[in-house]
C-alpha positions as CSV (number, residue, x, y, z in Angstrom):
1,X,62.5,-30.9,-28.2
2,X,61.4,-30.6,-32.3
3,X,63.5,-29.7,-34.7
4,X,62.8,-29.1,-38.2
5,X,64.1,-32.5,-39.7
6,X,64.8,-32.9,-43.1
7,X,65.6,-35.3,-45.7
8,X,66.7,-35.8,-49.2
9,X,65.6,-39.1,-50.8
10,X,65.8,-40.9,-54.0
11,X,67.5,-38.9,-57.0
12,X,66.9,-35.9,-55.2
13,X,69.8,-36.4,-53.0
14,X,72.9,-36.3,-55.6
15,X,72.5,-32.5,-56.9
16,X,72.0,-31.6,-53.0
17,X,75.1,-33.0,-52.0
18,X,77.6,-30.0,-53.4
19,X,75.5,-27.0,-51.7
20,X,76.1,-29.4,-48.2
21,X,79.1,-29.8,-48.2
22,X,79.9,-26.0,-48.9
23,X,77.1,-25.5,-45.6
24,X,79.9,-28.0,-43.3
25,X,82.8,-25.9,-44.8
26,X,81.5,-22.5,-44.2
27,X,79.5,-22.9,-40.8
28,X,83.2,-25.2,-39.4
29,X,81.0,-28.2,-38.7
30,X,83.0,-31.3,-37.4
31,X,84.8,-33.4,-39.9
32,X,85.9,-37.2,-39.6
33,X,87.1,-38.0,-35.9
34,X,90.6,-38.1,-34.8
35,X,92.8,-41.0,-35.0
36,X,93.1,-41.0,-31.0
37,X,89.7,-41.2,-30.2
38,X,88.5,-43.9,-32.2
39,X,90.7,-46.2,-30.9
40,X,89.8,-44.6,-27.9
41,X,86.0,-45.6,-28.9
42,X,86.6,-48.6,-30.0
43,X,88.3,-49.6,-26.9
44,X,86.0,-48.4,-24.6
45,X,83.8,-50.6,-26.7
46,X,85.8,-53.8,-25.7
47,X,85.5,-53.1,-21.5
48,X,83.0,-49.9,-20.7
49,X,82.5,-49.7,-16.9
50,X,79.8,-52.2,-15.8
51,X,77.5,-51.7,-13.0
52,X,76.0,-54.1,-10.1
53,X,72.6,-54.3,-10.3
54,X,71.1,-55.9,-13.3
55,X,68.0,-55.6,-15.0
56,X,68.7,-57.5,-17.7
57,X,65.3,-59.3,-16.9
58,X,63.0,-55.8,-17.6
59,X,62.0,-56.4,-20.7
60,X,62.1,-53.2,-22.4
61,X,61.5,-51.8,-25.9
62,X,62.5,-48.8,-28.2
63,X,60.5,-46.4,-29.8
64,X,63.0,-44.9,-32.8
65,X,62.9,-44.0,-36.6
66,X,63.6,-47.4,-37.9
67,X,66.9,-46.6,-39.6
68,X,68.2,-45.3,-36.8
69,X,70.9,-47.0,-34.2
70,X,72.0,-44.5,-31.9
71,X,69.2,-45.7,-29.5
72,X,69.6,-43.3,-26.3
73,X,66.4,-44.7,-24.5
74,X,64.5,-48.0,-24.0
75,X,61.2,-48.1,-21.7
76,X,58.9,-50.5,-20.3
77,X,55.7,-49.4,-19.2
78,X,53.5,-51.6,-16.2
79,X,49.9,-51.0,-14.1
80,X,51.3,-50.7,-10.5
81,X,48.7,-49.7,-8.0
82,X,46.2,-47.6,-9.6
83,X,48.3,-46.2,-11.3
84,X,51.2,-46.9,-13.8
85,X,55.0,-47.7,-13.5
86,X,57.1,-46.2,-16.1
87,X,61.5,-48.0,-16.2
88,X,63.0,-45.5,-18.3
89,X,66.4,-47.3,-19.6
90,X,68.9,-43.8,-20.7
91,X,72.8,-45.2,-22.4
92,X,74.9,-44.7,-20.5
93,X,77.5,-43.0,-22.2
94,X,79.7,-42.1,-18.3
95,X,80.7,-45.5,-19.0
96,X,82.5,-45.2,-21.6
97,X,84.2,-42.2,-22.0
98,X,87.4,-41.5,-19.5
99,X,87.1,-37.9,-18.2
100,X,89.5,-35.4,-19.9
101,X,90.5,-38.1,-22.2
102,X,89.8,-38.2,-25.8
103,X,87.1,-38.7,-26.5
104,X,85.8,-36.2,-23.8
105,X,87.1,-33.5,-25.7
106,X,86.2,-34.8,-28.7
107,X,82.6,-34.7,-27.1
108,X,82.9,-31.2,-25.4
109,X,84.6,-30.2,-29.0
110,X,81.2,-31.4,-31.3
111,X,79.1,-30.7,-28.1
112,X,75.7,-32.3,-30.1
113,X,75.0,-34.3,-32.8
114,X,73.8,-32.0,-36.3
115,X,71.5,-33.2,-38.6
116,X,71.9,-32.7,-42.1
117,X,69.3,-33.9,-45.4
118,X,71.4,-36.3,-46.7
119,X,73.3,-37.3,-43.2
120,X,74.3,-36.8,-39.9
121,X,77.7,-35.3,-38.0
122,X,77.8,-37.5,-35.1
123,X,78.2,-36.5,-30.7
124,X,80.4,-40.2,-30.4
125,X,82.0,-42.4,-32.8
126,X,79.1,-45.0,-34.0
127,X,81.6,-47.7,-32.5
128,X,79.8,-46.8,-29.1
129,X,76.8,-44.5,-30.0
130,X,76.0,-47.4,-32.9
131,X,76.9,-50.1,-30.9
132,X,78.5,-50.5,-27.5
133,X,76.4,-47.8,-25.5
134,X,73.5,-48.3,-28.2
135,X,69.8,-50.2,-26.3
136,X,70.0,-52.2,-29.8
137,X,67.7,-54.7,-28.6
138,X,69.0,-57.8,-27.7
139,X,72.5,-56.8,-26.5
140,X,74.0,-56.4,-22.8
141,X,74.4,-52.6,-21.9
142,X,75.2,-50.4,-19.1
143,X,72.7,-47.3,-18.3
144,X,71.0,-45.6,-16.3
145,X,67.5,-46.7,-14.9
146,X,64.7,-44.4,-14.0
147,X,61.6,-46.1,-12.5
148,X,59.1,-43.1,-12.0
149,X,55.7,-43.9,-10.6
150,X,52.3,-42.4,-11.2
151,X,49.0,-42.0,-9.9
152,X,45.8,-43.0,-11.7
153,X,45.9,-39.7,-14.0
154,X,49.8,-39.3,-14.4
155,X,51.2,-37.5,-12.1
156,X,54.6,-37.9,-10.6
157,X,54.7,-39.7,-7.3
158,X,57.6,-40.4,-6.6
159,X,61.1,-41.0,-9.1
160,X,64.7,-42.6,-8.7
161,X,67.8,-43.4,-11.3
162,X,70.4,-45.7,-10.5
163,X,72.6,-47.7,-13.0
164,X,72.2,-51.1,-14.8
165,X,72.7,-53.5,-16.8
166,X,70.0,-53.2,-19.1
167,X,68.6,-55.6,-22.9
168,X,66.0,-54.4,-24.7
169,X,63.9,-56.6,-26.3
170,X,62.6,-55.1,-29.2
171,X,63.3,-52.3,-31.4
172,X,60.0,-51.0,-32.5
173,X,59.7,-48.0,-35.2
174,X,57.1,-45.2,-35.0
175,X,54.9,-46.7,-37.9
176,X,54.3,-50.3,-36.2
177,X,54.3,-48.6,-32.9
178,X,51.1,-47.6,-34.2
179,X,50.0,-50.0,-35.6
180,X,49.6,-52.7,-32.6
181,X,48.5,-50.3,-30.6
182,X,45.1,-48.8,-32.9
183,X,44.2,-52.9,-33.6
184,X,45.0,-53.7,-30.4
185,X,47.6,-56.6,-30.5
186,X,50.2,-55.3,-28.0
187,X,51.1,-56.6,-25.0
188,X,50.6,-54.3,-22.3
189,X,53.8,-52.7,-21.6
190,X,53.4,-51.0,-25.4
191,X,49.5,-51.1,-25.5
192,X,50.1,-48.6,-21.9
193,X,52.3,-46.0,-24.2
194,X,49.3,-44.5,-25.6
195,X,47.3,-44.6,-21.7
196,X,50.2,-43.3,-20.3
197,X,51.2,-40.8,-22.5
198,X,47.1,-39.5,-23.3
199,X,47.2,-38.7,-19.2
200,X,50.4,-36.8,-19.7
201,X,48.7,-34.9,-22.2
202,X,46.2,-33.9,-20.1
203,X,48.9,-33.0,-17.5
204,X,50.3,-30.8,-19.9
205,X,47.3,-28.9,-20.7
206,X,46.2,-28.8,-17.5
207,X,49.9,-26.9,-16.4
208,X,49.7,-24.7,-19.4
209,X,52.3,-26.8,-21.5
210,X,52.9,-27.3,-25.0
211,X,54.0,-29.9,-27.4
212,X,55.2,-29.2,-30.8
213,X,54.4,-31.9,-33.2
214,X,56.4,-30.7,-36.0
215,X,56.2,-32.7,-39.4
216,X,59.3,-34.0,-41.0
217,X,60.0,-32.3,-44.4
218,X,60.5,-34.8,-47.7
219,X,62.7,-32.6,-51.0
220,X,62.3,-35.9,-53.9
221,X,62.9,-35.7,-57.4
222,X,59.7,-35.8,-60.0
223,X,60.0,-36.2,-63.7
224,X,62.8,-33.4,-63.4
225,X,61.7,-31.1,-60.8
226,X,61.8,-31.0,-56.7
227,X,59.0,-31.5,-54.7
228,X,58.7,-31.0,-51.2
229,X,56.1,-33.5,-48.5
230,X,55.9,-33.8,-45.1
231,X,55.3,-36.6,-42.8
232,X,52.9,-35.9,-40.3
233,X,53.7,-37.2,-37.4
234,X,51.7,-40.1,-35.5
235,X,50.2,-40.2,-31.6
236,X,53.0,-42.4,-30.9
237,X,55.5,-40.6,-31.9
238,X,53.4,-37.6,-29.5
239,X,53.0,-40.5,-26.4
240,X,56.7,-41.2,-26.6
241,X,57.9,-38.3,-26.3
242,X,55.9,-37.5,-23.6
243,X,57.6,-40.3,-21.2
244,X,60.7,-38.3,-22.7
245,X,59.6,-34.9,-21.4
246,X,58.2,-36.6,-17.8
247,X,62.0,-38.2,-16.6
248,X,63.1,-34.1,-17.5
249,X,61.0,-33.1,-15.3
250,X,62.2,-35.9,-13.3
251,X,65.1,-35.3,-13.4
252,X,64.7,-30.7,-12.7
253,X,63.2,-32.2,-9.0
254,X,65.9,-34.4,-8.3
255,X,68.5,-32.2,-9.1
256,X,66.7,-28.5,-7.4
257,X,66.0,-30.7,-4.1
258,X,69.7,-31.5,-4.6
259,X,71.1,-28.2,-5.3
260,X,72.9,-28.7,-8.3
261,X,72.0,-29.3,-11.2
262,X,71.5,-27.8,-14.8
263,X,68.6,-26.7,-16.2
264,X,66.8,-27.0,-19.2
265,X,64.5,-23.2,-19.4
266,X,63.3,-20.5,-21.7
267,X,61.5,-17.2,-20.9
268,X,58.0,-15.9,-22.2
269,X,58.2,-15.4,-26.1
270,X,58.1,-12.0,-26.5
271,X,55.0,-10.3,-27.5
272,X,56.4,-9.6,-31.0
273,X,57.1,-13.2,-31.6
274,X,53.9,-14.1,-30.9
275,X,52.6,-10.8,-32.7
276,X,54.8,-12.6,-36.1
277,X,53.1,-15.7,-35.6
278,X,50.0,-14.6,-35.5
279,X,51.2,-13.0,-39.1
280,X,52.3,-16.2,-40.8
281,X,49.0,-18.1,-39.0
282,X,47.2,-15.5,-40.9
283,X,49.4,-16.3,-44.4
284,X,48.4,-19.8,-44.2
285,X,45.1,-19.2,-43.0
286,X,44.3,-21.0,-39.9
287,X,42.0,-19.8,-37.6
288,X,43.1,-18.6,-34.6
289,X,40.5,-16.6,-32.5
290,X,42.1,-13.7,-30.6
291,X,40.7,-15.2,-28.0
292,X,42.5,-18.2,-28.3
293,X,45.3,-19.8,-26.1
294,X,49.0,-20.4,-28.7
295,X,48.7,-23.8,-26.7
296,X,45.2,-24.3,-27.9
297,X,45.4,-23.2,-31.2
298,X,49.0,-25.6,-31.9
299,X,46.4,-28.7,-30.0
300,X,44.2,-28.4,-32.9
301,X,45.8,-28.4,-35.3
302,X,45.8,-32.1,-37.6
303,X,50.3,-31.9,-38.7
304,X,48.8,-34.3,-41.6
305,X,47.2,-30.9,-43.1
306,X,49.9,-28.5,-45.4
307,X,48.5,-25.3,-44.2
308,X,49.1,-26.6,-40.4
309,X,52.5,-28.1,-41.1
310,X,54.1,-25.2,-42.6
311,X,52.4,-23.3,-39.7
312,X,54.4,-26.0,-37.1
313,X,56.9,-25.5,-38.4
314,X,57.0,-21.8,-37.5
315,X,56.3,-22.7,-34.1
316,X,59.6,-23.6,-33.7
317,X,60.4,-20.1,-33.6
318,X,59.1,-19.6,-30.2
319,X,61.8,-22.1,-28.6
320,X,64.9,-20.1,-29.9
321,X,65.7,-18.6,-26.9
322,X,65.5,-21.7,-24.5
323,X,68.9,-22.4,-23.1
324,X,70.6,-24.5,-20.2
325,X,71.5,-22.3,-16.9
326,X,73.7,-24.2,-14.0
327,X,73.2,-23.6,-10.0
328,X,74.4,-24.6,-7.1
329,X,73.6,-24.0,-3.6
330,X,70.9,-24.6,-3.8
331,X,69.7,-21.2,-6.1
332,X,67.8,-22.1,-8.7
333,X,68.2,-19.2,-11.6
334,X,65.3,-17.1,-12.7
335,X,63.6,-18.1,-14.7
336,X,64.2,-21.7,-13.3
337,X,61.0,-22.4,-15.7
338,X,61.2,-23.5,-19.6
339,X,57.8,-21.9,-20.8
340,X,57.0,-24.5,-23.1
341,X,57.0,-27.4,-20.3
342,X,55.9,-25.2,-18.0
343,X,57.5,-26.3,-15.4
344,X,61.2,-26.8,-14.4
345,X,62.4,-29.4,-16.8
346,X,66.4,-30.5,-18.1
347,X,67.7,-32.6,-21.0
348,X,69.0,-36.0,-19.8
349,X,67.1,-38.7,-21.8
350,X,69.8,-38.1,-25.5
351,X,73.7,-38.4,-24.3
352,X,74.5,-40.4,-27.1
353,X,73.3,-37.3,-29.1
354,X,74.2,-34.6,-26.4
355,X,76.4,-33.5,-24.4
356,X,74.9,-32.2,-21.5
357,X,72.9,-35.2,-21.0
358,X,75.4,-36.8,-19.5
359,X,76.0,-34.8,-17.0
360,X,72.5,-34.7,-15.6
361,X,72.5,-38.4,-15.4
362,X,75.3,-38.6,-13.2
363,X,74.3,-35.4,-10.9
364,X,71.2,-37.5,-11.1
365,X,72.4,-41.1,-9.9
366,X,74.8,-39.0,-7.0
367,X,72.1,-37.4,-5.6
368,X,69.5,-40.8,-5.6
369,X,72.5,-43.2,-4.0
370,X,73.0,-39.6,-1.2
371,X,76.5,-39.9,-2.8
372,X,78.6,-36.3,-3.6
373,X,78.6,-35.5,-7.2
374,X,82.1,-36.3,-8.6
375,X,84.5,-34.3,-9.5
376,X,84.7,-34.4,-13.0
377,X,81.0,-33.0,-12.8
378,X,81.3,-30.3,-11.0
379,X,84.6,-29.6,-12.5
380,X,82.7,-28.4,-16.5
381,X,79.2,-26.9,-15.0
382,X,81.4,-24.1,-15.2
383,X,81.9,-24.4,-18.8
384,X,78.8,-26.4,-19.9
385,X,75.9,-23.8,-20.6
386,X,78.9,-21.9,-22.8
387,X,79.5,-24.6,-24.8
388,X,76.0,-25.8,-25.1
389,X,75.1,-22.8,-26.8
390,X,77.5,-22.7,-29.3
391,X,76.7,-26.2,-29.8
392,X,72.6,-25.1,-30.0
393,X,74.3,-21.8,-32.2
394,X,75.8,-24.3,-35.0
395,X,72.6,-26.8,-34.9
396,X,70.5,-23.5,-35.7
397,X,72.5,-22.3,-38.2
398,X,72.7,-25.5,-39.7
399,X,68.5,-25.8,-40.3
400,X,68.5,-22.6,-41.4
401,X,70.8,-22.9,-44.2
402,X,69.8,-26.4,-44.9
403,X,66.0,-25.5,-45.4
404,X,67.9,-22.3,-47.5
405,X,69.5,-25.4,-49.7
406,X,66.4,-27.4,-49.6
407,X,63.8,-24.7,-50.3
408,X,66.5,-23.1,-53.3
409,X,66.3,-26.4,-55.0
410,X,62.7,-27.0,-54.9
411,X,62.3,-24.0,-56.5
412,X,65.0,-23.5,-59.3
413,X,63.2,-24.5,-62.2
414,X,60.4,-21.8,-61.1
415,X,62.5,-18.1,-61.4
416,X,60.6,-16.7,-62.9
417,X,56.8,-17.7,-61.6
418,X,54.4,-15.5,-59.6
419,X,53.2,-16.6,-56.3
420,X,50.8,-15.5,-54.2
421,X,52.2,-14.5,-50.4
422,X,51.6,-13.2,-47.6
423,X,54.3,-10.3,-46.1
424,X,54.8,-12.0,-42.7
425,X,57.9,-9.9,-41.7
426,X,59.1,-6.1,-42.3
427,X,62.5,-4.5,-40.9
428,X,61.8,-1.6,-39.0
429,X,64.8,0.3,-40.6
430,X,64.6,-1.5,-43.9
431,X,60.8,-0.7,-44.7
432,X,60.9,-2.7,-48.2
433,X,62.9,-5.3,-47.0
434,X,60.8,-8.6,-45.5
435,X,60.0,-11.8,-45.1
436,X,57.2,-13.4,-47.8
437,X,55.0,-16.9,-46.5
438,X,53.5,-18.7,-49.8
439,X,50.6,-20.3,-50.3
440,X,51.6,-23.4,-52.6
441,X,54.3,-24.3,-51.8
442,X,54.4,-23.5,-48.1
443,X,58.4,-21.9,-48.3
444,X,59.7,-19.1,-46.4
445,X,61.4,-16.1,-48.6
446,X,63.0,-13.0,-48.3
447,X,61.1,-9.7,-50.7
448,X,63.0,-6.8,-51.3
449,X,60.9,-4.0,-52.9
450,X,61.4,-0.1,-53.7
451,X,58.5,1.1,-51.4
452,X,57.6,0.0,-48.0
453,X,55.4,-4.0,-47.5
454,X,52.6,-4.5,-46.5
455,X,52.4,-5.9,-43.4
456,X,50.3,-8.7,-43.0
457,X,48.8,-8.4,-46.2
458,X,48.6,-10.4,-49.2
459,X,50.8,-9.8,-52.0
460,X,52.0,-11.2,-55.4
461,X,55.4,-12.0,-55.9
462,X,58.0,-13.4,-59.0
463,X,60.4,-15.1,-57.7
464,X,63.9,-13.9,-59.3
465,X,66.5,-16.0,-58.3
466,X,66.6,-19.8,-56.4
467,X,70.2,-21.1,-57.0
468,X,70.4,-24.4,-54.0
469,X,74.2,-23.7,-52.7
470,X,75.4,-19.8,-54.7
471,X,72.0,-17.6,-54.2
472,X,69.4,-17.9,-51.5
473,X,65.5,-18.0,-52.4
474,X,64.6,-14.4,-53.1
475,X,61.3,-12.7,-53.8
476,X,60.2,-9.5,-55.2
477,X,56.9,-7.9,-55.4
478,X,54.8,-9.0,-59.0
């Protein structure tokens, strides 16, 4: 599921560092790994627990951002009968992490990798996450190898997962993958990413699900002023995400059949959240007829257009009620479905960056092998939803604070200027306090007025303050 990725590049990076360091400090973000954790990681990197099955002959490939080194997933796609066979290798973190050890305890403290405009705070030391456990090309790595068979229309026929030794053949970035697919120079395993991806998008529409293709924000410095731009996702980004979603749904089905598992659940968005999103659409002049569903309007948008990009950023608010729910004894939670996926679903494809995925992977391996769930997994399940909730809370806070810092940096030299905006939110008990969405640049900020704000209406506002690290963006009526 998407986050709001932001990257600071070039000269824009330096003046933001102090503000970002303060964000890290105020939110209690973990710092360097303790020496015992690093020592355990380095020892594990030298001698992981290797599986009996050798699948290194399978020509896997990865599709990730060009600078990524923590590669959780590698795939191979092939025609199989009248349908398709998907092999999806997931980094086997449990082959390196000993339950109850220093490395395990640190992972439970960190919960997930945190992303900042100037870098990341990883879940695992680089000796594992960017080296020994990563599915980098050319190296033999223990993995959880999924095999998922699809029919001619992309519907799942069967799925299983087992431990295997794998070796990726190629590390592709999204641009390269897209170019090879578009110019028809891609070999069949990569070319089928488009075929299978489009089929899975059709199945998503069929069941009423929606995938947000959220553009990346990049802040750069030009002539002494900050500028905000977007990198719109390519179709290959979405097709790649569909393979991960497919695997998460297969894992959920395996766990529900076994009677023990962890689901990623999301209730249907409340009317108030959808109403606020409609106001954002109006503010950004995004056409959303009343008879058109939220999912359909999102699918109709070209994320390369700035107004659409800003609206898709706002759409992430509907995903904030998601959580993790443990079930045992075959008693499924209510609701058991993830509203955006429109199916039972779990996280299992990013164990290098997210704690829960190590446990869902183990649950699925045990179920497929007809074995009992390992005691170290059962012993951790009770606390896992709370740990993940706290980790998600911190990640959301990091994201929110980073957006504030970046937007303040963007507008720091424009205090006193007047902007066209729309009021997208008003506090119920303080009708003079609310939120405005600027038309240009696409910034969301707090507004304070001595009079009640006109909800959903356009408003000329003056920028009263904007200083990264000291003062968040504040507007007043012009």
